[in-house]
A tleap script that builds the chain and sets N, CA, C and O, in Angstrom:
source leaprc.protein.ff14SB
mol = sequence {
  NMET ALA ASP PRO GLU PRO ASN ARG GLN GLU
  GLU ILE ARG GLU VAL LEU VAL ASN ALA VAL
  GLU VAL GLN LEU ALA ALA LEU LYS ALA GLY
  VAL GLY PHE TRP ARG GLU TRP VAL GLU ARG
  THR SER ALA PHE VAL LYS SER ALA THR GLN
  THR LEU GLY ALA ILE ARG SER GLN ASP LYS
  ASN ALA LYS GLN LEU LEU LEU GLU MET VAL
  ASP GLN SER ARG GLU SER MET ARG ALA MET
  THR GLU LEU PRO ARG ASN ALA ALA ALA ARG
  PHE ILE ARG GLU LEU ASP GLU MET GLU LYS
  LYS ARG LYS HIE GLY GLY ARG GLY THR ALA
  ARG ALA LYS ALA ARG GLY ALA ALA ALA SER
  PRO ALA LYS PRO ARG ARG ARG VAL ARG ALA
  LYS CPRO
}
set mol.1.N position { -19.088 58.054 1.748 }
set mol.1.CA position { -18.837 57.034 2.730 }
set mol.1.C position { -17.876 56.003 2.139 }
set mol.1.O position { -18.086 55.547 1.015 }
set mol.2.N position { -16.858 55.640 2.851 }
set mol.2.CA position { -15.846 54.710 2.378 }
set mol.2.C position { -16.391 53.286 2.427 }
set mol.2.O position { -17.197 52.927 3.285 }
set mol.3.N position { -15.922 52.498 1.477 }
set mol.3.CA position { -16.312 51.084 1.457 }
set mol.3.C position { -15.744 50.395 2.693 }
set mol.3.O position { -14.612 50.673 3.087 }
set mol.4.N position { -16.512 49.503 3.306 }
set mol.4.CA position { -15.982 48.781 4.458 }
set mol.4.C position { -14.802 47.908 4.023 }
set mol.4.O position { -14.770 47.397 2.903 }
set mol.5.N position { -13.851 47.752 4.916 }
set mol.5.CA position { -12.669 46.922 4.637 }
set mol.5.C position { -13.110 45.473 4.433 }
set mol.5.O position { -13.834 44.923 5.263 }
set mol.6.N position { -12.674 44.849 3.325 }
set mol.6.CA position { -13.078 43.459 3.092 }
set mol.6.C position { -12.555 42.549 4.209 }
set mol.6.O position { -11.472 42.753 4.757 }
set mol.7.N position { -13.340 41.577 4.509 }
set mol.7.CA position { -12.977 40.614 5.536 }
set mol.7.C position { -11.849 39.740 5.000 }
set mol.7.O position { -12.059 38.952 4.078 }
set mol.8.N position { -10.682 39.871 5.558 }
set mol.8.CA position { -9.495 39.146 5.084 }
set mol.8.C position { -9.690 37.630 5.164 }
set mol.8.O position { -9.268 36.900 4.268 }
set mol.9.N position { -10.318 37.166 6.219 }
set mol.9.CA position { -10.549 35.728 6.349 }
set mol.9.C position { -11.452 35.215 5.232 }
set mol.9.O position { -11.231 34.125 4.704 }
set mol.10.N position { -12.462 35.993 4.873 }
set mol.10.CA position { -13.365 35.591 3.796 }
set mol.10.C position { -12.620 35.560 2.463 }
set mol.10.O position { -12.844 34.668 1.645 }
set mol.11.N position { -11.740 36.526 2.246 }
set mol.11.CA position { -10.946 36.535 1.012 }
set mol.11.C position { -10.052 35.294 0.931 }
set mol.11.O position { -9.969 34.637 -0.107 }
set mol.12.N position { -9.386 34.992 2.048 }
set mol.12.CA position { -8.503 33.818 2.079 }
set mol.12.C position { -9.312 32.547 1.859 }
set mol.12.O position { -8.888 31.658 1.120 }
set mol.13.N position { -10.457 32.458 2.487 }
set mol.13.CA position { -11.331 31.293 2.317 }
set mol.13.C position { -11.729 31.137 0.854 }
set mol.13.O position { -11.682 30.034 0.310 }
set mol.14.N position { -12.117 32.230 0.221 }
set mol.14.CA position { -12.536 32.192 -1.184 }
set mol.14.C position { -11.389 31.738 -2.086 }
set mol.14.O position { -11.603 30.948 -3.007 }
set mol.15.N position { -10.192 32.222 -1.834 }
set mol.15.CA position { -9.027 31.825 -2.627 }
set mol.15.C position { -8.763 30.327 -2.456 }
set mol.15.O position { -8.516 29.619 -3.432 }
set mol.16.N position { -8.817 29.858 -1.225 }
set mol.16.CA position { -8.572 28.438 -0.965 }
set mol.16.C position { -9.646 27.547 -1.591 }
set mol.16.O position { -9.337 26.502 -2.163 }
set mol.17.N position { -10.891 27.961 -1.481 }
set mol.17.CA position { -11.982 27.179 -2.089 }
set mol.17.C position { -11.796 27.112 -3.598 }
set mol.17.O position { -11.953 26.051 -4.202 }
set mol.18.N position { -11.462 28.245 -4.204 }
set mol.18.CA position { -11.245 28.265 -5.656 }
set mol.18.C position { -10.076 27.368 -6.046 }
set mol.18.O position { -10.150 26.650 -7.043 }
set mol.19.N position { -9.002 27.407 -5.270 }
set mol.19.CA position { -7.835 26.578 -5.568 }
set mol.19.C position { -8.185 25.095 -5.484 }
set mol.19.O position { -7.762 24.308 -6.331 }
set mol.20.N position { -8.943 24.717 -4.480 }
set mol.20.CA position { -9.342 23.311 -4.327 }
set mol.20.C position { -10.269 22.907 -5.475 }
set mol.20.O position { -10.147 21.802 -6.004 }
set mol.21.N position { -11.182 23.778 -5.861 }
set mol.21.CA position { -12.082 23.455 -6.971 }
set mol.21.C position { -11.301 23.227 -8.264 }
set mol.21.O position { -11.590 22.289 -9.006 }
set mol.22.N position { -10.325 24.070 -8.531 }
set mol.22.CA position { -9.520 23.908 -9.744 }
set mol.22.C position { -8.708 22.623 -9.665 }
set mol.22.O position { -8.589 21.898 -10.652 }
set mol.23.N position { -8.155 22.345 -8.504 }
set mol.23.CA position { -7.390 21.112 -8.337 }
set mol.23.C position { -8.273 19.885 -8.562 }
set mol.23.O position { -7.856 18.930 -9.218 }
set mol.24.N position { -9.481 19.908 -8.023 }
set mol.24.CA position { -10.403 18.779 -8.231 }
set mol.24.C position { -10.783 18.634 -9.697 }
set mol.24.O position { -10.886 17.516 -10.201 }
set mol.25.N position { -10.991 19.741 -10.379 }
set mol.25.CA position { -11.305 19.684 -11.805 }
set mol.25.C position { -10.147 19.064 -12.578 }
set mol.25.O position { -10.361 18.267 -13.491 }
set mol.26.N position { -8.921 19.431 -12.212 }
set mol.26.CA position { -7.748 18.859 -12.881 }
set mol.26.C position { -7.642 17.365 -12.597 }
set mol.26.O position { -7.328 16.582 -13.493 }
set mol.27.N position { -7.902 16.971 -11.362 }
set mol.27.CA position { -7.847 15.554 -11.020 }
set mol.27.C position { -8.918 14.755 -11.754 }
set mol.27.O position { -8.653 13.652 -12.233 }
set mol.28.N position { -10.123 15.307 -11.842 }
set mol.28.CA position { -11.193 14.620 -12.575 }
set mol.28.C position { -10.807 14.437 -14.042 }
set mol.28.O position { -11.027 13.373 -14.621 }
set mol.29.N position { -10.233 15.477 -14.635 }
set mol.29.CA position { -9.807 15.380 -16.035 }
set mol.29.C position { -8.702 14.333 -16.179 }
set mol.29.O position { -8.686 13.572 -17.146 }
set mol.30.N position { -7.783 14.298 -15.217 }
set mol.30.CA position { -6.708 13.308 -15.253 }
set mol.30.C position { -7.221 11.892 -15.114 }
set mol.30.O position { -6.767 10.985 -15.811 }
set mol.31.N position { -8.165 11.706 -14.215 }
set mol.31.CA position { -8.764 10.373 -14.042 }
set mol.31.C position { -9.473 9.956 -15.327 }
set mol.31.O position { -9.375 8.803 -15.747 }
set mol.32.N position { -10.180 10.885 -15.944 }
set mol.32.CA position { -10.846 10.583 -17.208 }
set mol.32.C position { -9.854 10.196 -18.297 }
set mol.32.O position { -10.104 9.287 -19.088 }
set mol.33.N position { -8.719 10.903 -18.326 }
set mol.33.CA position { -7.669 10.598 -19.292 }
set mol.33.C position { -7.194 9.158 -19.128 }
set mol.33.O position { -7.145 8.391 -20.090 }
set mol.34.N position { -6.847 8.807 -17.893 }
set mol.34.CA position { -6.312 7.470 -17.662 }
set mol.34.C position { -7.376 6.394 -17.844 }
set mol.34.O position { -7.058 5.291 -18.286 }
set mol.35.N position { -8.636 6.691 -17.511 }
set mol.35.CA position { -9.712 5.721 -17.731 }
set mol.35.C position { -9.833 5.422 -19.224 }
set mol.35.O position { -9.907 4.262 -19.630 }
set mol.36.N position { -9.852 6.488 -20.042 }
set mol.36.CA position { -9.934 6.301 -21.491 }
set mol.36.C position { -8.709 5.559 -22.018 }
set mol.36.O position { -8.819 4.700 -22.893 }
set mol.37.N position { -7.529 5.905 -21.468 }
set mol.37.CA position { -6.295 5.264 -21.921 }
set mol.37.C position { -6.375 3.760 -21.665 }
set mol.37.O position { -6.048 2.957 -22.539 }
set mol.38.N position { -6.809 3.387 -20.469 }
set mol.38.CA position { -6.921 1.961 -20.117 }
set mol.38.C position { -7.948 1.280 -21.018 }
set mol.38.O position { -7.702 0.175 -21.501 }
set mol.39.N position { -9.088 1.918 -21.249 }
set mol.39.CA position { -10.128 1.312 -22.086 }
set mol.39.C position { -9.619 1.083 -23.507 }
set mol.39.O position { -9.791 0.002 -24.071 }
set mol.40.N position { -8.994 2.109 -24.077 }
set mol.40.CA position { -8.527 1.991 -25.465 }
set mol.40.C position { -7.366 1.012 -25.581 }
set mol.40.O position { -7.292 0.242 -26.539 }
set mol.41.N position { -6.473 1.041 -24.619 }
set mol.41.CA position { -5.344 0.115 -24.643 }
set mol.41.C position { -5.832 -1.319 -24.475 }
set mol.41.O position { -5.348 -2.223 -25.156 }
set mol.42.N position { -6.776 -1.529 -23.582 }
set mol.42.CA position { -7.330 -2.872 -23.375 }
set mol.42.C position { -7.997 -3.389 -24.644 }
set mol.42.O position { -7.851 -4.561 -24.992 }
set mol.43.N position { -8.721 -2.524 -25.328 }
set mol.43.CA position { -9.381 -2.936 -26.567 }
set mol.43.C position { -8.351 -3.339 -27.618 }
set mol.43.O position { -8.535 -4.331 -28.323 }
set mol.44.N position { -7.263 -2.566 -27.722 }
set mol.44.CA position { -6.224 -2.915 -28.684 }
set mol.44.C position { -5.551 -4.223 -28.311 }
set mol.44.O position { -5.335 -5.076 -29.172 }
set mol.45.N position { -5.221 -4.391 -27.048 }
set mol.45.CA position { -4.558 -5.619 -26.599 }
set mol.45.C position { -5.445 -6.825 -26.891 }
set mol.45.O position { -4.954 -7.865 -27.328 }
set mol.46.N position { -6.732 -6.693 -26.653 }
set mol.46.CA position { -7.661 -7.800 -26.908 }
set mol.46.C position { -7.676 -8.156 -28.392 }
set mol.46.O position { -7.571 -9.330 -28.749 }
set mol.47.N position { -7.807 -7.157 -29.255 }
set mol.47.CA position { -7.874 -7.448 -30.688 }
set mol.47.C position { -6.532 -7.955 -31.218 }
set mol.47.O position { -6.500 -8.842 -32.071 }
set mol.48.N position { -5.425 -7.399 -30.720 }
set mol.48.CA position { -4.107 -7.865 -31.155 }
set mol.48.C position { -3.866 -9.312 -30.703 }
set mol.48.O position { -3.287 -10.106 -31.444 }
set mol.49.N position { -4.302 -9.643 -29.508 }
set mol.49.CA position { -4.153 -11.014 -29.000 }
set mol.49.C position { -4.949 -11.990 -29.861 }
set mol.49.O position { -4.473 -13.081 -30.175 }
set mol.50.N position { -6.155 -11.595 -30.238 }
set mol.50.CA position { -6.974 -12.460 -31.091 }
set mol.50.C position { -6.332 -12.638 -32.461 }
set mol.50.O position { -6.322 -13.738 -33.012 }
set mol.51.N position { -5.798 -11.551 -33.006 }
set mol.51.CA position { -5.158 -11.622 -34.317 }
set mol.51.C position { -3.924 -12.514 -34.269 }
set mol.51.O position { -3.714 -13.339 -35.158 }
set mol.52.N position { -3.114 -12.350 -33.236 }
set mol.52.CA position { -1.929 -13.209 -33.108 }
set mol.52.C position { -2.319 -14.668 -32.938 }
set mol.52.O position { -1.656 -15.555 -33.476 }
set mol.53.N position { -3.372 -14.920 -32.206 }
set mol.53.CA position { -3.859 -16.293 -32.055 }
set mol.53.C position { -4.274 -16.882 -33.392 }
set mol.53.O position { -4.005 -18.050 -33.675 }
set mol.54.N position { -4.928 -16.074 -34.212 }
set mol.54.CA position { -5.343 -16.550 -35.533 }
set mol.54.C position { -4.134 -16.799 -36.433 }
set mol.54.O position { -4.124 -17.746 -37.220 }
set mol.55.N position { -3.124 -15.951 -36.313 }
set mol.55.CA position { -1.914 -16.148 -37.120 }
set mol.55.C position { -1.222 -17.446 -36.715 }
set mol.55.O position { -0.779 -18.209 -37.574 }
set mol.56.N position { -1.128 -17.698 -35.417 }
set mol.56.CA position { -0.471 -18.921 -34.926 }
set mol.56.C position { -1.238 -20.179 -35.333 }
set mol.56.O position { -0.636 -21.220 -35.597 }
set mol.57.N position { -2.550 -20.079 -35.384 }
set mol.57.CA position { -3.349 -21.268 -35.715 }
set mol.57.C position { -3.349 -21.550 -37.212 }
set mol.57.O position { -3.811 -22.603 -37.652 }
set mol.58.N position { -2.831 -20.610 -37.988 }
set mol.58.CA position { -2.746 -20.784 -39.444 }
set mol.58.C position { -4.115 -20.936 -40.089 }
set mol.58.O position { -4.228 -21.506 -41.174 }
set mol.59.N position { -5.170 -20.425 -39.423 }
set mol.59.CA position { -6.511 -20.523 -39.997 }
set mol.59.C position { -6.677 -19.605 -41.207 }
set mol.59.O position { -7.399 -19.927 -42.150 }
set mol.60.N position { -6.017 -18.491 -41.167 }
set mol.60.CA position { -6.184 -17.509 -42.245 }
set mol.60.C position { -4.827 -17.111 -42.789 }
set mol.60.O position { -3.777 -17.550 -42.317 }
set mol.61.N position { -4.893 -16.274 -43.785 }
set mol.61.CA position { -3.691 -15.750 -44.413 }
set mol.61.C position { -2.957 -14.850 -43.409 }
set mol.61.O position { -3.495 -13.828 -42.985 }
set mol.62.N position { -1.749 -15.223 -43.037 }
set mol.62.CA position { -0.978 -14.487 -42.027 }
set mol.62.C position { -0.685 -13.063 -42.489 }
set mol.62.O position { -0.721 -12.129 -41.688 }
set mol.63.N position { -0.398 -12.897 -43.764 }
set mol.63.CA position { -0.088 -11.557 -44.284 }
set mol.63.C position { -1.285 -10.623 -44.101 }
set mol.63.O position { -1.126 -9.483 -43.663 }
set mol.64.N position { -2.466 -11.102 -44.432 }
set mol.64.CA position { -3.677 -10.291 -44.292 }
set mol.64.C position { -3.939 -9.956 -42.820 }
set mol.64.O position { -4.306 -8.829 -42.487 }
set mol.65.N position { -3.748 -10.936 -41.953 }
set mol.65.CA position { -3.961 -10.703 -40.523 }
set mol.65.C position { -2.971 -9.693 -39.962 }
set mol.65.O position { -3.334 -8.857 -39.135 }
set mol.66.N position { -1.719 -9.765 -40.410 }
set mol.66.CA position { -0.719 -8.793 -39.961 }
set mol.66.C position { -1.080 -7.383 -40.429 }
set mol.66.O position { -0.912 -6.417 -39.684 }
set mol.67.N position { -1.569 -7.266 -41.643 }
set mol.67.CA position { -2.004 -5.952 -42.144 }
set mol.67.C position { -3.174 -5.407 -41.319 }
set mol.67.O position { -3.241 -4.213 -41.030 }
set mol.68.N position { -4.088 -6.297 -40.949 }
set mol.68.CA position { -5.206 -5.881 -40.103 }
set mol.68.C position { -4.706 -5.415 -38.737 }
set mol.68.O position { -5.213 -4.441 -38.180 }
set mol.69.N position { -3.708 -6.120 -38.205 }
set mol.69.CA position { -3.171 -5.729 -36.909 }
set mol.69.C position { -2.451 -4.378 -36.996 }
set mol.69.O position { -2.534 -3.579 -36.063 }
set mol.70.N position { -1.763 -4.121 -38.072 }
set mol.70.CA position { -1.118 -2.818 -38.264 }
set mol.70.C position { -2.185 -1.724 -38.333 }
set mol.70.O position { -2.013 -0.652 -37.754 }
set mol.71.N position { -3.271 -1.989 -39.029 }
set mol.71.CA position { -4.370 -1.020 -39.090 }
set mol.71.C position { -4.965 -0.777 -37.705 }
set mol.71.O position { -5.261 0.361 -37.340 }
set mol.72.N position { -5.138 -1.849 -36.942 }
set mol.72.CA position { -5.665 -1.709 -35.582 }
set mol.72.C position { -4.711 -0.880 -34.727 }
set mol.72.O position { -5.143 -0.040 -33.938 }
set mol.73.N position { -3.428 -1.119 -34.888 }
set mol.73.CA position { -2.420 -0.368 -34.134 }
set mol.73.C position { -2.456 1.104 -34.512 }
set mol.73.O position { -2.400 1.975 -33.644 }
set mol.74.N position { -2.546 1.376 -35.781 }
set mol.74.CA position { -2.609 2.760 -36.264 }
set mol.74.C position { -3.853 3.463 -35.710 }
set mol.74.O position { -3.776 4.604 -35.255 }
set mol.75.N position { -4.975 2.787 -35.751 }
set mol.75.CA position { -6.217 3.370 -35.229 }
set mol.75.C position { -6.114 3.595 -33.718 }
set mol.75.O position { -6.594 4.602 -33.197 }
set mol.76.N position { -5.495 2.663 -33.035 }
set mol.76.CA position { -5.321 2.806 -31.592 }
set mol.76.C position { -4.457 4.027 -31.272 }
set mol.76.O position { -4.787 4.797 -30.370 }
set mol.77.N position { -3.375 4.207 -31.991 }
set mol.77.CA position { -2.498 5.367 -31.765 }
set mol.77.C position { -3.210 6.672 -32.111 }
set mol.77.O position { -3.037 7.680 -31.425 }
set mol.78.N position { -3.996 6.650 -33.157 }
set mol.78.CA position { -4.763 7.845 -33.529 }
set mol.78.C position { -5.740 8.204 -32.403 }
set mol.78.O position { -5.894 9.374 -32.053 }
set mol.79.N position { -6.385 7.199 -31.852 }
set mol.79.CA position { -7.325 7.438 -30.751 }
set mol.79.C position { -6.590 7.951 -29.517 }
set mol.79.O position { -7.120 8.787 -28.785 }
set mol.80.N position { -5.382 7.462 -29.281 }
set mol.80.CA position { -4.600 7.906 -28.115 }
set mol.80.C position { -4.245 9.388 -28.204 }
set mol.80.O position { -4.143 10.072 -27.186 }
set mol.81.N position { -4.059 9.875 -29.425 }
set mol.81.CA position { -3.711 11.294 -29.561 }
set mol.81.C position { -4.879 12.202 -29.200 }
set mol.81.O position { -4.681 13.389 -28.943 }
set mol.82.N position { -6.084 11.664 -29.178 }
set mol.82.CA position { -7.257 12.450 -28.792 }
set mol.82.C position { -7.403 12.585 -27.281 }
set mol.82.O position { -8.100 13.480 -26.802 }
set mol.83.N position { -6.756 11.708 -26.534 }
set mol.83.CA position { -6.936 11.687 -25.082 }
set mol.83.C position { -6.557 13.004 -24.400 }
set mol.83.O position { -7.333 13.484 -23.573 }
set mol.84.N position { -5.422 13.606 -24.697 }
set mol.84.CA position { -5.115 14.875 -24.029 }
set mol.84.C position { -6.135 15.971 -24.357 }
set mol.84.O position { -6.494 16.766 -23.489 }
set mol.85.N position { -6.594 16.008 -25.592 }
set mol.85.CA position { -7.595 17.002 -25.990 }
set mol.85.C position { -8.902 16.769 -25.234 }
set mol.85.O position { -9.548 17.719 -24.792 }
set mol.86.N position { -9.286 15.506 -25.089 }
set mol.86.CA position { -10.505 15.186 -24.342 }
set mol.86.C position { -10.376 15.577 -22.874 }
set mol.86.O position { -11.320 16.095 -22.278 }
set mol.87.N position { -9.197 15.324 -22.289 }
set mol.87.CA position { -8.969 15.679 -20.883 }
set mol.87.C position { -9.016 17.197 -20.708 }
set mol.87.O position { -9.585 17.691 -19.735 }
set mol.88.N position { -8.424 17.933 -21.641 }
set mol.88.CA position { -8.455 19.398 -21.563 }
set mol.88.C position { -9.885 19.912 -21.681 }
set mol.88.O position { -10.268 20.852 -20.984 }
set mol.89.N position { -10.668 19.304 -22.555 }
set mol.89.CA position { -12.070 19.715 -22.714 }
set mol.89.C position { -12.862 19.450 -21.436 }
set mol.89.O position { -13.684 20.272 -21.031 }
set mol.90.N position { -12.612 18.291 -20.795 }
set mol.90.CA position { -13.287 17.991 -19.530 }
set mol.90.C position { -12.917 19.006 -18.456 }
set mol.90.O position { -13.775 19.450 -17.693 }
set mol.91.N position { -11.642 19.371 -18.395 }
set mol.91.CA position { -11.159 20.339 -17.412 }
set mol.91.C position { -11.840 21.690 -17.634 }
set mol.91.O position { -12.298 22.319 -16.680 }
set mol.92.N position { -11.906 22.127 -18.861 }
set mol.92.CA position { -12.534 23.422 -19.168 }
set mol.92.C position { -14.025 23.386 -18.863 }
set mol.92.O position { -14.565 24.355 -18.329 }
set mol.93.N position { -14.707 22.281 -19.195 }
set mol.93.CA position { -16.133 22.157 -18.864 }
set mol.93.C position { -16.349 22.249 -17.358 }
set mol.93.O position { -17.279 22.908 -16.894 }
set mol.94.N position { -15.487 21.587 -16.606 }
set mol.94.CA position { -15.600 21.603 -15.145 }
set mol.94.C position { -15.409 23.024 -14.614 }
set mol.94.O position { -16.145 23.464 -13.731 }
set mol.95.N position { -14.423 23.739 -15.153 }
set mol.95.CA position { -14.207 25.134 -14.728 }
set mol.95.C position { -15.412 26.011 -15.092 }
set mol.95.O position { -15.828 26.867 -14.313 }
set mol.96.N position { -15.960 25.783 -16.281 }
set mol.96.CA position { -17.139 26.544 -16.693 }
set mol.96.C position { -18.322 26.278 -15.766 }
set mol.96.O position { -19.062 27.197 -15.418 }
set mol.97.N position { -18.497 25.018 -15.368 }
set mol.97.CA position { -19.592 24.677 -14.448 }
set mol.97.C position { -19.401 25.370 -13.104 }
set mol.97.O position { -20.359 25.872 -12.516 }
set mol.98.N position { -18.165 25.396 -12.622 }
set mol.98.CA position { -17.894 26.076 -11.355 }
set mol.98.C position { -18.201 27.571 -11.474 }
set mol.98.O position { -18.767 28.178 -10.565 }
set mol.99.N position { -17.821 28.143 -12.602 }
set mol.99.CA position { -18.069 29.571 -12.819 }
set mol.99.C position { -19.565 29.860 -12.853 }
set mol.99.O position { -20.019 30.853 -12.283 }
set mol.100.N position { -20.331 28.999 -13.516 }
set mol.100.CA position { -21.783 29.180 -13.566 }
set mol.100.C position { -22.395 29.070 -12.174 }
set mol.100.O position { -23.259 29.864 -11.802 }
set mol.101.N position { -21.942 28.086 -11.412 }
set mol.101.CA position { -22.459 27.916 -10.050 }
set mol.101.C position { -22.162 29.154 -9.213 }
set mol.101.O position { -22.998 29.610 -8.433 }
set mol.102.N position { -20.968 29.683 -9.387 }
set mol.102.CA position { -20.587 30.875 -8.632 }
set mol.102.C position { -21.479 32.053 -9.003 }
set mol.102.O position { -21.932 32.796 -8.132 }
set mol.103.N position { -21.727 32.220 -10.288 }
set mol.103.CA position { -22.542 33.346 -10.753 }
set mol.103.C position { -23.996 33.185 -10.334 }
set mol.103.O position { -24.621 34.142 -9.877 }
set mol.104.N position { -24.534 31.984 -10.487 }
set mol.104.CA position { -25.949 31.761 -10.186 }
set mol.104.C position { -26.206 31.490 -8.714 }
set mol.104.O position { -27.333 31.630 -8.239 }
set mol.105.N position { -25.170 31.106 -8.000 }
set mol.105.CA position { -25.327 30.811 -6.584 }
set mol.105.C position { -25.206 32.044 -5.712 }
set mol.105.O position { -25.332 31.963 -4.490 }
set mol.106.N position { -24.963 33.182 -6.337 }
set mol.106.CA position { -24.861 34.417 -5.561 }
set mol.106.C position { -23.518 34.584 -4.896 }
set mol.106.O position { -23.329 35.478 -4.071 }
set mol.107.N position { -22.581 33.719 -5.256 }
set mol.107.CA position { -21.255 33.839 -4.660 }
set mol.107.C position { -20.416 34.733 -5.553 }
set mol.107.O position { -20.338 34.513 -6.762 }
set mol.108.N position { -19.801 35.717 -4.977 }
set mol.108.CA position { -18.870 36.571 -5.696 }
set mol.108.C position { -17.574 36.579 -4.934 }
set mol.108.O position { -17.354 35.740 -4.060 }
set mol.109.N position { -16.722 37.510 -5.255 }
set mol.109.CA position { -15.486 37.603 -4.499 }
set mol.109.C position { -15.768 38.243 -3.160 }
set mol.109.O position { -16.783 38.920 -2.998 }
set mol.110.N position { -14.899 38.045 -2.212 }
set mol.110.CA position { -15.084 38.612 -0.875 }
set mol.110.C position { -15.083 40.128 -0.939 }
set mol.110.O position { -15.849 40.782 -0.232 }
set mol.111.N position { -14.237 40.686 -1.774 }
set mol.111.CA position { -14.169 42.141 -1.902 }
set mol.111.C position { -15.487 42.697 -2.444 }
set mol.111.O position { -15.982 43.716 -1.963 }
set mol.112.N position { -16.050 42.022 -3.448 }
set mol.112.CA position { -17.316 42.479 -4.015 }
set mol.112.C position { -18.430 42.362 -2.990 }
set mol.112.O position { -19.304 43.226 -2.919 }
set mol.113.N position { -18.405 41.312 -2.207 }
set mol.113.CA position { -19.420 41.151 -1.161 }
set mol.113.C position { -19.296 42.271 -0.132 }
set mol.113.O position { -20.293 42.829 0.327 }
set mol.114.N position { -18.059 42.584 0.218 }
set mol.114.CA position { -17.840 43.620 1.221 }
set mol.114.C position { -18.336 44.975 0.730 }
set mol.114.O position { -18.830 45.779 1.520 }
set mol.115.N position { -18.209 45.229 -0.556 }
set mol.115.CA position { -18.691 46.493 -1.118 }
set mol.115.C position { -20.187 46.455 -1.377 }
set mol.115.O position { -20.828 47.489 -1.563 }
set mol.116.N position { -20.730 45.245 -1.384 }
set mol.116.CA position { -22.152 45.113 -1.675 }
set mol.116.C position { -22.429 45.189 -3.162 }
set mol.116.O position { -23.554 45.466 -3.579 }
set mol.117.N position { -21.408 44.944 -3.955 }
set mol.117.CA position { -21.556 45.011 -5.408 }
set mol.117.C position { -21.322 43.632 -6.003 }
set mol.117.O position { -20.790 42.736 -5.348 }
set mol.118.N position { -21.723 43.485 -7.236 }
set mol.118.CA position { -21.483 42.224 -7.943 }
set mol.118.C position { -20.010 42.146 -8.295 }
set mol.118.O position { -19.332 43.165 -8.425 }
set mol.119.N position { -19.531 40.932 -8.445 }
set mol.119.CA position { -18.130 40.736 -8.814 }
set mol.119.C position { -17.896 41.312 -10.202 }
set mol.119.O position { -18.739 41.185 -11.090 }
set mol.120.N position { -16.754 41.940 -10.377 }
set mol.120.CA position { -16.446 42.517 -11.684 }
set mol.120.C position { -16.183 41.405 -12.680 }
set mol.120.O position { -15.641 40.358 -12.326 }
set mol.121.N position { -16.566 41.636 -13.922 }
set mol.121.CA position { -16.363 40.570 -14.905 }
set mol.121.C position { -14.872 40.334 -15.117 }
set mol.121.O position { -14.071 41.268 -15.146 }
set mol.122.N position { -14.528 39.071 -15.262 }
set mol.122.CA position { -13.127 38.705 -15.469 }
set mol.122.C position { -12.752 38.938 -16.918 }
set mol.122.O position { -13.618 39.049 -17.786 }
set mol.123.N position { -11.463 39.010 -17.173 }
set mol.123.CA position { -10.989 39.130 -18.542 }
set mol.123.C position { -11.411 37.882 -19.303 }
set mol.123.O position { -11.463 36.790 -18.737 }
set mol.124.N position { -11.711 38.045 -20.578 }
set mol.124.CA position { -12.073 36.843 -21.348 }
set mol.124.C position { -10.924 35.855 -21.339 }
set mol.124.O position { -9.762 36.220 -21.520 }
set mol.125.N position { -11.276 34.594 -21.125 }
set mol.125.CA position { -10.256 33.560 -21.082 }
set mol.125.C position { -10.056 32.981 -22.459 }
set mol.125.O position { -10.995 32.874 -23.247 }
set mol.126.N position { -8.839 32.612 -22.738 }
set mol.126.CA position { -8.551 31.900 -23.958 }
set mol.126.C position { -8.962 30.451 -23.747 }
set mol.126.O position { -8.532 29.822 -22.780 }
set mol.127.N position { -9.759 29.931 -24.605 }
set mol.127.CA position { -10.289 28.578 -24.430 }
set mol.127.C position { -9.721 27.647 -25.480 }
set mol.127.O position { -9.502 28.024 -26.632 }
set mol.128.N position { -9.494 26.437 -25.052 }
set mol.128.CA position { -9.050 25.396 -25.945 }
set mol.128.C position { -10.298 24.717 -26.471 }
set mol.128.O position { -11.191 24.361 -25.703 }
set mol.129.N position { -10.357 24.543 -27.746 }
set mol.129.CA position { -11.526 23.873 -28.314 }
set mol.129.C position { -11.162 22.443 -28.674 }
set mol.129.O position { -10.165 22.179 -29.346 }
set mol.130.N position { -11.976 21.559 -28.222 }
set mol.130.CA position { -11.774 20.153 -28.531 }
set mol.130.C position { -12.680 19.771 -29.683 }
set mol.130.O position { -13.847 20.157 -29.734 }
set mol.131.N position { -12.128 19.011 -30.600 }
set mol.131.CA position { -12.949 18.529 -31.709 }
set mol.131.C position { -13.806 17.388 -31.220 }
set mol.131.O position { -13.318 16.501 -30.520 }
set mol.132.N position { -15.083 17.396 -31.578 }
set mol.132.CA position { -15.973 16.317 -31.114 }
set mol.132.C position { -15.633 14.998 -31.747 }
set mol.132.O position { -16.284 13.992 -31.464 }
savepdb mol mol.pdb
quit
């Protein structure tokens, strides 16, 4: 007996739902990136402003304060380089969660549903690992 023809509308719906889910995951990761960027930049601006205020008031050794500000700047830039890695990790986690929901929610591809079989396993994906 031949497999029934997959419902084309269901296939299109599944593709569109998957595309929207991936787009939302990318947007969430992007929002997280910019949120972290604003937080880290604000923290640096606050500390740099305080340091400059102390230098202007001549309360402390200006040379020492400038060295501290350079260290703060260096640390801030180092933290900024982690932001893309963190955003990529968030994106991958979101995709993994969607995949788990699909597997555990009984949702497969439209073609697999039409055949009455489970969705075939996908090729292993290359994953980006983020350092904690």
